[in-house]
C-alpha positions, 0 to 999 in steps of 0.5 A, a space after each residue: 327715657 332720656 330728656 330730649 331737646 326738640 328741633 331748633 332748640 325751641 323756647 317758650 314764649 310767654 303770651 300773656 299773664 293773669 289767665 285761668 289755667 283751669 280752663 283748656 285753651 281752644 286752638 284752630 288753624 287755617 288760612 286767613 287772607 292767604 296767610 297760614 295762621 294758628 289761633 289760640 283762645 284762653 280765659 283770663 282771670 276775669 272770665 274774659 276771652 283772649 285771642 292769640 293770632 299767631 303767624 305760623 311761619 315765624 311765631 309772631 303773634 298779636 293779642 286781642 281781648 274779646 271781652 265777655 264773661 264766662 266760667 267755662 273754657 272757650 271752643 272755636 271753629 275755623 273755615 278759610 277767612 272765617 273764625 268763630 269762638 263760642 262760649 257759655 255765658 256767665 249764666 251757665 245757660 246761654 251760648 254766645 259767639 264772636 266772629 272774625 271775617 277776613 282777619 277783621 277785628 272780632 265783631 262782638 258777642 252775640 247770643 245764639 241760643 238760650 239754655 238747654 230745655 230743662 237744665 243749665 250747663 255744667 261742663 266746658 263746651 266742645 264744638 266741631 264743623 264738618 263743613 262751611 256754616 255747619 257747627 255742632 256744639 256739645 255740653 253736659 247739662 247740670 242734670 248729667 245728660 249730654 246736650 247738643 246744639 247745632 246750626 247749618 243755616 244760622 238758626 240754632 237748636 238744642 237736642 238731648 243726646 241722653 246719658 245719665 250722671 255724666 261728670 262735668 269735668 272733663 267735658 265732652 270732646 267732639 270731632 268731625 272726621 268727615 261730612 255728616 260724621 261726628 264722634 262725641 266722647 264723654 266719661 261716665 260716672 265710673 270712669 268709662 269712656 263712651 262715644 256718641 257717634 253720628 253717622 248715616 243720620 243716626 246717633 248711636 251710643 258705643 261703650 269702650 272698655 277703657 276704665 279709670 280715665 283721668 282726662 281725654 282728648 280727641 282729634 280727627 285722623 283720616 287715612 289717605 286713599 287705600 286705607 280709610 279704616 281710621 276715623 278718629 284718634 283718641 288720647 286717654 290719660 289713665 288714672 291708675 297704673 298697670 290696669 290689667 283689666 283693660 290691657 296688661 302693662 297699660 301704665 299711665 297713657 294710652 292712644 286709642 284708634 277708632 274704626 267704624 269700618 273694621 270693628 269698633 273700637 281698636 285700642 292700643 296702650 302705651 307702657 310709659 310707666 312714668 306716673 299718671 297723666 294729669 291732662 292730655 292733648 292730641 293732634 293729627 300729625 300727618 296722614 298716618 300718625 298722631 301725637 299725644 301730649 300729656 303732663 306728668 308731674 307738670 312736665 311735658 311728655 310726647 308720644 307718637 303713634 303710626 299704623 303699620 303700612 305696606 309698600 304702597 303707603 297704605 295701612 296694613 292693620 288697624 293697630 298702632 305701633 309705638 313710634 316713640 316717646 320722649 320727655 321735653 326737658 325744658 325746665 318748665 313745670 306746667 299746671 292746668 290744662 294744655 292744648 296742641 295743634 299741628 302747624 303748617 309745613 313751614 320748612 319742616 312739620 311743626 307742632 304748637 303746644 299751649 299751656 300754663 305756668 302759674 297764671 301765665 299763658 305759654 306757647 312752644 313750637 317744635 319745628 320738626 316733630 320727628 323722633 
């Protein structure tokens, strides 16, 4: 696989130094005062949260320290002219939020919820929203169970979604593929992935057949009218090579599509064969495609997957075809966690990638993101 240079010869921007690279950044996008913005949140070396407010059209940004102290990664949600970042308090028990409305400065940390009943919090949090004022947040309790915090009217509550002996790292990943829908991904003690699905007001545990998972990331992927079969896309870092117990030639990375309408789950493995992914990130790229990003020995690998479609532009099969894979040979060797999000159609499609080099927090943008 030959190294490639992404469109526009993008260069890395150093956003700030002295950051905690072990905590996955949180990223969102949205309209703020009719300006297309990308938001990134990361944890500094003192446990404080830092916001990076990026104008999508030209990558200009400003940085704001939000303070607070946490030992976990941040998580964030966004609606038009409204942003919230949520953290686990330094007590590893309480949930705090910080809000910005209409691009005003964040208003300060507010405790919204005490500890989950009978335990404290041992994982990073993950939050999603299926509509204005609705937030669902998931953590792994120190008792190894999946805990769920939620609000729809400003009042927060905990419930226990079960599970036993769930590892704390990586923590849960939640996406909201539609109104009243949640997919919450966790890894069990044996490295198998599970989905705690919420649909039709019912929670259901679903076990995948994906073993030896090292890291995973999820993103909503709703197909345009005429399809409707694909609800969530999942990127998986496979720890072992050539895992024939799952699928022959499933080497170092995999992209998994999840369909609740045509059988669950549908799976596709990519024979990348470059060594195990240490971390992965995922973004919806367009209506019929997702992109997975991973680190192999610190170098950025990108894979794009798309379903087969008919002459009307509708999916014809719930299986993915590999649309390409490439190594971004930028000379950077990254460490720690990464995050990625599709930007706006600014001239061309854009993808924003965030990662760490040492303790420095970096960003790079691909302005076309095609193969």
